[in-house]
HTML snippet that shows the backbone in 3Dmol.js (N, CA, C, O; Angstrom):
<script src="https://3Dmol.org/build/3Dmol-min.js"></script>
<div id="view" style="width:600px;height:400px;position:relative"></div>
<script>
const pdb = `
ATOM      1  N   UNK A   1      10.632   6.718  -2.272  1.00  0.00           N
ATOM      2  CA  UNK A   1      10.705   6.014  -2.997  1.00  0.00           C
ATOM      3  C   UNK A   1       9.113   5.861  -3.603  1.00  0.00           C
ATOM      4  O   UNK A   1       8.409   5.035  -3.023  1.00  0.00           O
ATOM      5  N   UNK A   2       8.694   6.389  -4.399  1.00  0.00           N
ATOM      6  CA  UNK A   2       7.496   5.975  -5.306  1.00  0.00           C
ATOM      7  C   UNK A   2       7.005   5.000  -5.903  1.00  0.00           C
ATOM      8  O   UNK A   2       7.330   4.921  -7.088  1.00  0.00           O
ATOM      9  N   UNK A   3       6.160   4.018  -5.414  1.00  0.00           N
ATOM     10  CA  UNK A   3       5.709   2.727  -5.932  1.00  0.00           C
ATOM     11  C   UNK A   3       4.323   2.618  -6.396  1.00  0.00           C
ATOM     12  O   UNK A   3       3.433   2.037  -5.774  1.00  0.00           O
ATOM     13  N   UNK A   4       4.197   3.179  -7.465  1.00  0.00           N
ATOM     14  CA  UNK A   4       2.895   2.855  -8.068  1.00  0.00           C
ATOM     15  C   UNK A   4       2.944   2.358  -9.265  1.00  0.00           C
ATOM     16  O   UNK A   4       3.828   2.540 -10.103  1.00  0.00           O
ATOM     17  N   UNK A   5       1.606   1.469  -9.391  1.00  0.00           N
ATOM     18  CA  UNK A   5       1.488   1.088 -10.881  1.00  0.00           C
ATOM     19  C   UNK A   5       0.174   1.236 -11.245  1.00  0.00           C
ATOM     20  O   UNK A   5      -0.688   0.777 -10.496  1.00  0.00           O
ATOM     21  N   UNK A   6      -0.162   1.843 -12.348  1.00  0.00           N
ATOM     22  CA  UNK A   6      -1.265   1.635 -12.813  1.00  0.00           C
ATOM     23  C   UNK A   6      -1.999   0.619 -13.694  1.00  0.00           C
ATOM     24  O   UNK A   6      -1.772   0.348 -14.873  1.00  0.00           O
ATOM     25  N   UNK A   7      -3.066   0.038 -12.749  1.00  0.00           N
ATOM     26  CA  UNK A   7      -3.671  -1.383 -12.936  1.00  0.00           C
ATOM     27  C   UNK A   7      -4.654  -1.190 -14.216  1.00  0.00           C
ATOM     28  O   UNK A   7      -4.640  -2.084 -15.062  1.00  0.00           O
ATOM     29  N   UNK A   8      -5.562   0.001 -14.415  1.00  0.00           N
ATOM     30  CA  UNK A   8      -6.131   0.627 -15.124  1.00  0.00           C
ATOM     31  C   UNK A   8      -5.721   2.129 -15.580  1.00  0.00           C
ATOM     32  O   UNK A   8      -4.679   2.572 -15.096  1.00  0.00           O
ATOM     33  N   UNK A   9      -6.426   2.908 -16.431  1.00  0.00           N
ATOM     34  CA  UNK A   9      -6.592   4.030 -16.560  1.00  0.00           C
ATOM     35  C   UNK A   9      -7.306   4.772 -15.144  1.00  0.00           C
ATOM     36  O   UNK A   9      -6.965   5.897 -14.779  1.00  0.00           O
ATOM     37  N   UNK A  10      -8.128   4.120 -14.573  1.00  0.00           N
ATOM     38  CA  UNK A  10      -8.572   4.839 -13.631  1.00  0.00           C
ATOM     39  C   UNK A  10      -8.298   4.110 -12.085  1.00  0.00           C
ATOM     40  O   UNK A  10      -8.648   4.568 -10.997  1.00  0.00           O
ATOM     41  N   UNK A  11      -7.800   3.248 -12.265  1.00  0.00           N
ATOM     42  CA  UNK A  11      -7.066   2.258 -11.109  1.00  0.00           C
ATOM     43  C   UNK A  11      -5.817   2.195 -10.801  1.00  0.00           C
ATOM     44  O   UNK A  11      -5.047   1.660 -11.598  1.00  0.00           O
ATOM     45  N   UNK A  12      -5.325   2.744  -9.542  1.00  0.00           N
ATOM     46  CA  UNK A  12      -3.982   3.077  -9.321  1.00  0.00           C
ATOM     47  C   UNK A  12      -3.411   2.048  -7.807  1.00  0.00           C
ATOM     48  O   UNK A  12      -3.913   2.201  -6.693  1.00  0.00           O
ATOM     49  N   UNK A  13      -2.533   1.255  -8.048  1.00  0.00           N
ATOM     50  CA  UNK A  13      -1.668   0.859  -7.086  1.00  0.00           C
ATOM     51  C   UNK A  13      -1.013   1.733  -6.476  1.00  0.00           C
ATOM     52  O   UNK A  13      -0.231   2.481  -7.062  1.00  0.00           O
ATOM     53  N   UNK A  14      -1.292   1.783  -4.850  1.00  0.00           N
ATOM     54  CA  UNK A  14      -0.326   3.319  -4.431  1.00  0.00           C
ATOM     55  C   UNK A  14       0.443   2.513  -3.179  1.00  0.00           C
ATOM     56  O   UNK A  14       1.166   3.166  -2.427  1.00  0.00           O
ATOM     57  N   UNK A  15       0.290   1.275  -3.008  1.00  0.00           N
ATOM     58  CA  UNK A  15       0.677   0.578  -1.363  1.00  0.00           C
ATOM     59  C   UNK A  15       2.009   0.383  -1.690  1.00  0.00           C
ATOM     60  O   UNK A  15       2.613   0.696  -2.716  1.00  0.00           O
ATOM     61  N   UNK A  16       2.617  -0.512  -0.079  1.00  0.00           N
ATOM     62  CA  UNK A  16       4.177  -0.610  -0.204  1.00  0.00           C
ATOM     63  C   UNK A  16       4.485  -1.834   0.448  1.00  0.00           C
ATOM     64  O   UNK A  16       3.665  -2.751   0.405  1.00  0.00           O
ATOM     65  N   UNK A  17       5.422  -1.945   0.968  1.00  0.00           N
ATOM     66  CA  UNK A  17       6.175  -2.988   1.662  1.00  0.00           C
ATOM     67  C   UNK A  17       6.545  -3.229   2.986  1.00  0.00           C
ATOM     68  O   UNK A  17       7.125  -2.263   3.480  1.00  0.00           O
ATOM     69  N   UNK A  18       6.453  -3.884   3.496  1.00  0.00           N
ATOM     70  CA  UNK A  18       7.465  -3.549   5.020  1.00  0.00           C
ATOM     71  C   UNK A  18       8.235  -4.915   5.222  1.00  0.00           C
ATOM     72  O   UNK A  18       7.865  -5.898   5.864  1.00  0.00           O
ATOM     73  N   UNK A  19       9.369  -4.728   4.525  1.00  0.00           N
ATOM     74  CA  UNK A  19      10.210  -6.042   5.296  1.00  0.00           C
ATOM     75  C   UNK A  19      10.468  -5.951   6.055  1.00  0.00           C
ATOM     76  O   UNK A  19      11.081  -6.939   6.459  1.00  0.00           O
ATOM     77  N   UNK A  20      10.358  -4.987   6.895  1.00  0.00           N
ATOM     78  CA  UNK A  20      10.861  -5.610   8.568  1.00  0.00           C
ATOM     79  C   UNK A  20      10.140  -6.166   9.433  1.00  0.00           C
ATOM     80  O   UNK A  20      10.565  -6.690  10.462  1.00  0.00           O
ATOM     81  N   UNK A  21       8.402  -6.064   8.910  1.00  0.00           N
ATOM     82  CA  UNK A  21       8.075  -7.036  10.051  1.00  0.00           C
ATOM     83  C   UNK A  21       8.058  -8.646  10.096  1.00  0.00           C
ATOM     84  O   UNK A  21       7.787  -9.381   9.146  1.00  0.00           O
ATOM     85  N   UNK A  22       8.297  -8.915  10.997  1.00  0.00           N
ATOM     86  CA  UNK A  22       8.319 -10.472  11.179  1.00  0.00           C
ATOM     87  C   UNK A  22       7.181 -11.398  11.609  1.00  0.00           C
ATOM     88  O   UNK A  22       7.037 -12.605  11.416  1.00  0.00           O
ATOM     89  N   UNK A  23       6.387 -10.481  12.264  1.00  0.00           N
ATOM     90  CA  UNK A  23       5.262 -10.972  12.681  1.00  0.00           C
ATOM     91  C   UNK A  23       3.886 -10.454  12.230  1.00  0.00           C
ATOM     92  O   UNK A  23       3.615  -9.287  12.513  1.00  0.00           O
ATOM     93  N   UNK A  24       2.769 -11.375  11.399  1.00  0.00           N
ATOM     94  CA  UNK A  24       1.693 -10.277  10.902  1.00  0.00           C
ATOM     95  C   UNK A  24       0.580 -10.649  12.098  1.00  0.00           C
ATOM     96  O   UNK A  24       0.230 -11.705  12.625  1.00  0.00           O
ATOM     97  N   UNK A  25       0.258  -9.450  12.233  1.00  0.00           N
ATOM     98  CA  UNK A  25      -0.695  -9.472  13.258  1.00  0.00           C
ATOM     99  C   UNK A  25      -0.071  -9.867  14.718  1.00  0.00           C
ATOM    100  O   UNK A  25      -0.879 -10.327  15.524  1.00  0.00           O
ATOM    101  N   UNK A  26       1.010  -9.758  15.049  1.00  0.00           N
ATOM    102  CA  UNK A  26       1.414  -9.852  15.965  1.00  0.00           C
ATOM    103  C   UNK A  26       1.303 -11.973  16.615  1.00  0.00           C
ATOM    104  O   UNK A  26       1.293 -12.386  17.775  1.00  0.00           O
ATOM    105  N   UNK A  27       1.245 -12.746  15.368  1.00  0.00           N
ATOM    106  CA  UNK A  27       0.856 -13.869  15.672  1.00  0.00           C
ATOM    107  C   UNK A  27       1.636 -14.732  14.482  1.00  0.00           C
ATOM    108  O   UNK A  27       2.446 -15.602  14.802  1.00  0.00           O
ATOM    109  N   UNK A  28       1.354 -14.449  13.152  1.00  0.00           N
ATOM    110  CA  UNK A  28       2.046 -15.360  12.068  1.00  0.00           C
ATOM    111  C   UNK A  28       3.227 -14.830  11.451  1.00  0.00           C
ATOM    112  O   UNK A  28       3.386 -13.823  10.761  1.00  0.00           O
ATOM    113  N   UNK A  29       4.186 -15.896  11.923  1.00  0.00           N
ATOM    114  CA  UNK A  29       5.381 -15.602  11.043  1.00  0.00           C
ATOM    115  C   UNK A  29       5.281 -15.284   9.723  1.00  0.00           C
ATOM    116  O   UNK A  29       4.373 -15.811   9.079  1.00  0.00           O
ATOM    117  N   UNK A  30       6.440 -14.113   8.899  1.00  0.00           N
ATOM    118  CA  UNK A  30       6.248 -13.819   8.140  1.00  0.00           C
ATOM    119  C   UNK A  30       7.731 -13.647   7.430  1.00  0.00           C
ATOM    120  O   UNK A  30       8.101 -12.474   7.480  1.00  0.00           O
ATOM    121  N   UNK A  31       8.588 -14.460   6.837  1.00  0.00           N
ATOM    122  CA  UNK A  31       9.928 -14.549   6.374  1.00  0.00           C
ATOM    123  C   UNK A  31      10.245 -13.053   5.404  1.00  0.00           C
ATOM    124  O   UNK A  31      11.315 -12.459   5.275  1.00  0.00           O
ATOM    125  N   UNK A  32       9.189 -12.800   4.939  1.00  0.00           N
ATOM    126  CA  UNK A  32       9.799 -11.963   3.615  1.00  0.00           C
ATOM    127  C   UNK A  32       9.287 -10.472   4.273  1.00  0.00           C
ATOM    128  O   UNK A  32       9.653  -9.383   3.831  1.00  0.00           O
ATOM    129  N   UNK A  33       8.677 -10.598   5.030  1.00  0.00           N
ATOM    130  CA  UNK A  33       7.409  -9.347   5.700  1.00  0.00           C
ATOM    131  C   UNK A  33       6.371  -9.284   5.054  1.00  0.00           C
ATOM    132  O   UNK A  33       6.143 -10.389   4.561  1.00  0.00           O
ATOM    133  N   UNK A  34       5.238  -8.183   4.674  1.00  0.00           N
ATOM    134  CA  UNK A  34       4.070  -7.843   3.977  1.00  0.00           C
ATOM    135  C   UNK A  34       4.309  -6.445   3.201  1.00  0.00           C
ATOM    136  O   UNK A  34       4.905  -5.375   3.325  1.00  0.00           O
ATOM    137  N   UNK A  35       3.235  -7.330   2.089  1.00  0.00           N
ATOM    138  CA  UNK A  35       2.728  -6.053   1.191  1.00  0.00           C
ATOM    139  C   UNK A  35       1.363  -5.432   1.783  1.00  0.00           C
ATOM    140  O   UNK A  35       0.541  -6.154   2.348  1.00  0.00           O
ATOM    141  N   UNK A  36       1.178  -4.056   1.617  1.00  0.00           N
ATOM    142  CA  UNK A  36      -0.181  -3.482   2.220  1.00  0.00           C
ATOM    143  C   UNK A  36      -0.260  -3.103   0.758  1.00  0.00           C
ATOM    144  O   UNK A  36       0.670  -2.642   0.097  1.00  0.00           O
ATOM    145  N   UNK A  37      -1.629  -3.385   0.290  1.00  0.00           N
ATOM    146  CA  UNK A  37      -2.123  -3.584  -1.319  1.00  0.00           C
ATOM    147  C   UNK A  37      -3.123  -2.431  -1.046  1.00  0.00           C
ATOM    148  O   UNK A  37      -4.008  -2.775  -0.263  1.00  0.00           O
ATOM    149  N   UNK A  38      -3.233  -0.887  -1.578  1.00  0.00           N
ATOM    150  CA  UNK A  38      -3.606  -0.006  -1.368  1.00  0.00           C
ATOM    151  C   UNK A  38      -3.794   0.498  -2.795  1.00  0.00           C
ATOM    152  O   UNK A  38      -2.837   0.734  -3.533  1.00  0.00           O
ATOM    153  N   UNK A  39      -4.999   0.644  -3.131  1.00  0.00           N
ATOM    154  CA  UNK A  39      -5.385   1.202  -4.430  1.00  0.00           C
ATOM    155  C   UNK A  39      -6.348   2.520  -4.417  1.00  0.00           C
ATOM    156  O   UNK A  39      -7.090   2.608  -3.440  1.00  0.00           O
ATOM    157  N   UNK A  40      -6.401   3.353  -5.208  1.00  0.00           N
ATOM    158  CA  UNK A  40      -6.955   4.552  -5.598  1.00  0.00           C
ATOM    159  C   UNK A  40      -7.573   4.530  -6.922  1.00  0.00           C
ATOM    160  O   UNK A  40      -6.962   4.559  -7.990  1.00  0.00           O
ATOM    161  N   UNK A  41      -8.768   4.480  -6.769  1.00  0.00           N
ATOM    162  CA  UNK A  41      -9.699   4.543  -8.234  1.00  0.00           C
ATOM    163  C   UNK A  41     -10.249   6.093  -8.346  1.00  0.00           C
ATOM    164  O   UNK A  41     -10.934   6.661  -7.496  1.00  0.00           O
ATOM    165  N   UNK A  42      -9.927   6.479  -9.222  1.00  0.00           N
ATOM    166  CA  UNK A  42     -10.439   8.069 -10.135  1.00  0.00           C
ATOM    167  C   UNK A  42     -11.093   7.755 -10.781  1.00  0.00           C
ATOM    168  O   UNK A  42     -10.822   6.989 -11.705  1.00  0.00           O
ATOM    169  N   UNK A  43     -12.373   8.297 -10.511  1.00  0.00           N
ATOM    170  CA  UNK A  43     -13.443   8.137 -11.420  1.00  0.00           C
ATOM    171  C   UNK A  43     -14.390   9.420 -11.050  1.00  0.00           C
ATOM    172  O   UNK A  43     -13.874  10.485 -10.714  1.00  0.00           O
ATOM    173  N   UNK A  44     -15.993   9.231 -11.144  1.00  0.00           N
ATOM    174  CA  UNK A  44     -16.695  10.068 -10.635  1.00  0.00           C
ATOM    175  C   UNK A  44     -16.313  10.671  -9.581  1.00  0.00           C
ATOM    176  O   UNK A  44     -16.098  11.882  -9.524  1.00  0.00           O
ATOM    177  N   UNK A  45     -16.182   9.782  -8.543  1.00  0.00           N
ATOM    178  CA  UNK A  45     -15.788  10.279  -7.111  1.00  0.00           C
ATOM    179  C   UNK A  45     -14.514   9.150  -7.466  1.00  0.00           C
ATOM    180  O   UNK A  45     -14.403   8.259  -8.308  1.00  0.00           O
ATOM    181  N   UNK A  46     -13.509   9.737  -6.233  1.00  0.00           N
ATOM    182  CA  UNK A  46     -12.452   9.295  -5.952  1.00  0.00           C
ATOM    183  C   UNK A  46     -12.459   8.232  -4.790  1.00  0.00           C
ATOM    184  O   UNK A  46     -12.975   8.402  -3.686  1.00  0.00           O
ATOM    185  N   UNK A  47     -11.913   7.301  -5.152  1.00  0.00           N
ATOM    186  CA  UNK A  47     -12.152   6.316  -3.653  1.00  0.00           C
ATOM    187  C   UNK A  47     -10.478   5.732  -3.509  1.00  0.00           C
ATOM    188  O   UNK A  47      -9.657   5.698  -4.426  1.00  0.00           O
ATOM    189  N   UNK A  48     -10.282   5.326  -2.171  1.00  0.00           N
ATOM    190  CA  UNK A  48      -9.142   4.821  -1.853  1.00  0.00           C
ATOM    191  C   UNK A  48      -9.543   3.459  -1.077  1.00  0.00           C
ATOM    192  O   UNK A  48     -10.325   3.352  -0.132  1.00  0.00           O
ATOM    193  N   UNK A  49      -8.906   2.593  -1.632  1.00  0.00           N
ATOM    194  CA  UNK A  49      -9.324   0.897  -1.197  1.00  0.00           C
ATOM    195  C   UNK A  49      -8.148   0.771  -0.010  1.00  0.00           C
ATOM    196  O   UNK A  49      -6.951   0.923  -0.252  1.00  0.00           O
ATOM    197  N   UNK A  50      -8.542   0.553   0.946  1.00  0.00           N
ATOM    198  CA  UNK A  50      -7.614   0.377   2.035  1.00  0.00           C
ATOM    199  C   UNK A  50      -5.949   1.518   2.225  1.00  0.00           C
ATOM    200  O   UNK A  50      -5.477   2.289   1.390  1.00  0.00           O
ATOM    201  N   UNK A  51      -5.374   1.150   3.800  1.00  0.00           N
ATOM    202  CA  UNK A  51      -4.641   2.172   3.767  1.00  0.00           C
ATOM    203  C   UNK A  51      -3.251   1.344   4.111  1.00  0.00           C
ATOM    204  O   UNK A  51      -3.182   0.322   3.429  1.00  0.00           O
ATOM    205  N   UNK A  52      -2.169   1.523   4.967  1.00  0.00           N
ATOM    206  CA  UNK A  52      -1.368   1.066   5.345  1.00  0.00           C
ATOM    207  C   UNK A  52      -1.048   1.238   6.739  1.00  0.00           C
ATOM    208  O   UNK A  52      -1.678   1.984   7.489  1.00  0.00           O
ATOM    209  N   UNK A  53       0.103   0.420   7.126  1.00  0.00           N
ATOM    210  CA  UNK A  53       0.586   0.300   8.138  1.00  0.00           C
ATOM    211  C   UNK A  53       1.305   1.602   8.473  1.00  0.00           C
ATOM    212  O   UNK A  53       1.854   2.114   7.498  1.00  0.00           O
ATOM    213  N   UNK A  54       1.432   2.273   9.663  1.00  0.00           N
ATOM    214  CA  UNK A  54       2.147   3.217  10.124  1.00  0.00           C
ATOM    215  C   UNK A  54       3.727   3.362   9.523  1.00  0.00           C
ATOM    216  O   UNK A  54       4.356   4.410   9.370  1.00  0.00           O
ATOM    217  N   UNK A  55       4.169   1.975   9.230  1.00  0.00           N
ATOM    218  CA  UNK A  55       5.708   1.479   9.537  1.00  0.00           C
ATOM    219  C   UNK A  55       5.822   2.406   7.636  1.00  0.00           C
ATOM    220  O   UNK A  55       6.706   3.142   7.196  1.00  0.00           O
ATOM    221  N   UNK A  56       4.746   1.998   7.090  1.00  0.00           N
ATOM    222  CA  UNK A  56       5.211   2.613   5.521  1.00  0.00           C
ATOM    223  C   UNK A  56       4.321   3.856   5.454  1.00  0.00           C
ATOM    224  O   UNK A  56       3.752   3.963   4.368  1.00  0.00           O
ATOM    225  N   UNK A  57       4.091   4.696   6.223  1.00  0.00           N
ATOM    226  CA  UNK A  57       3.336   6.053   5.927  1.00  0.00           C
ATOM    227  C   UNK A  57       3.909   6.895   5.053  1.00  0.00           C
ATOM    228  O   UNK A  57       3.252   7.397   4.142  1.00  0.00           O
ATOM    229  N   UNK A  58       5.392   7.179   5.261  1.00  0.00           N
ATOM    230  CA  UNK A  58       6.025   8.125   4.384  1.00  0.00           C
ATOM    231  C   UNK A  58       5.727   7.840   2.829  1.00  0.00           C
ATOM    232  O   UNK A  58       5.409   8.742   2.054  1.00  0.00           O
ATOM    233  N   UNK A  59       5.855   6.592   2.481  1.00  0.00           N
ATOM    234  CA  UNK A  59       5.953   6.455   0.938  1.00  0.00           C
ATOM    235  C   UNK A  59       4.417   6.169   0.610  1.00  0.00           C
ATOM    236  O   UNK A  59       4.019   6.457  -0.518  1.00  0.00           O
ATOM    237  N   UNK A  60       3.607   5.662   1.463  1.00  0.00           N
ATOM    238  CA  UNK A  60       2.225   5.628   1.473  1.00  0.00           C
ATOM    239  C   UNK A  60       1.703   7.166   0.689  1.00  0.00           C
ATOM    240  O   UNK A  60       1.007   7.263  -0.322  1.00  0.00           O
ATOM    241  N   UNK A  61       2.098   7.918   1.251  1.00  0.00           N
ATOM    242  CA  UNK A  61       1.825   9.425   1.317  1.00  0.00           C
ATOM    243  C   UNK A  61       2.188   9.977  -0.071  1.00  0.00           C
ATOM    244  O   UNK A  61       1.327  10.339  -0.874  1.00  0.00           O
ATOM    245  N   UNK A  62       3.659  10.027  -0.337  1.00  0.00           N
ATOM    246  CA  UNK A  62       4.682  10.007  -1.618  1.00  0.00           C
ATOM    247  C   UNK A  62       3.735   9.371  -2.948  1.00  0.00           C
ATOM    248  O   UNK A  62       3.499   9.871  -4.047  1.00  0.00           O
ATOM    249  N   UNK A  63       3.334   8.135  -2.383  1.00  0.00           N
ATOM    250  CA  UNK A  63       2.375   7.052  -3.879  1.00  0.00           C
ATOM    251  C   UNK A  63       1.037   8.243  -3.705  1.00  0.00           C
ATOM    252  O   UNK A  63       0.975   8.803  -4.800  1.00  0.00           O
ATOM    253  N   UNK A  64       0.364   8.614  -3.116  1.00  0.00           N
ATOM    254  CA  UNK A  64      -0.853   9.153  -3.101  1.00  0.00           C
ATOM    255  C   UNK A  64      -0.692  10.375  -3.815  1.00  0.00           C
ATOM    256  O   UNK A  64      -1.290  10.573  -4.873  1.00  0.00           O
ATOM    257  N   UNK A  65       0.136  11.269  -3.262  1.00  0.00           N
ATOM    258  CA  UNK A  65       0.671  12.558  -3.822  1.00  0.00           C
ATOM    259  C   UNK A  65       0.602  12.113  -5.420  1.00  0.00           C
ATOM    260  O   UNK A  65       0.962  12.900  -6.296  1.00  0.00           O
TER     261      UNK A  65
END
`;
const viewer = $3Dmol.createViewer("view");
viewer.addModel(pdb, "pdb");
viewer.setStyle({}, {cartoon: {color: "spectrum"}});
viewer.zoomTo();
viewer.render();
</script>
C-alpha cells in the first residue's frame, strides 16, 4: 500500500507506520507503534531524508518507486 503525500511540489513524504512495535529503541513503550518519517526532495539533486526500519521496508520501497 503506497503512502505518499506531497508536502510541496519538490518535497514528498514517503514514510510508513509500524503499528506492531511495542518498544521504541527497545526501551520506551509505545502503545500505537511508531511512524518513520522519511522524505524525498526532488530538486537539482535528489535527496532522501531518513530511511525506515526493516519492518517497513516493502512499503518504503513501494513509496520510493
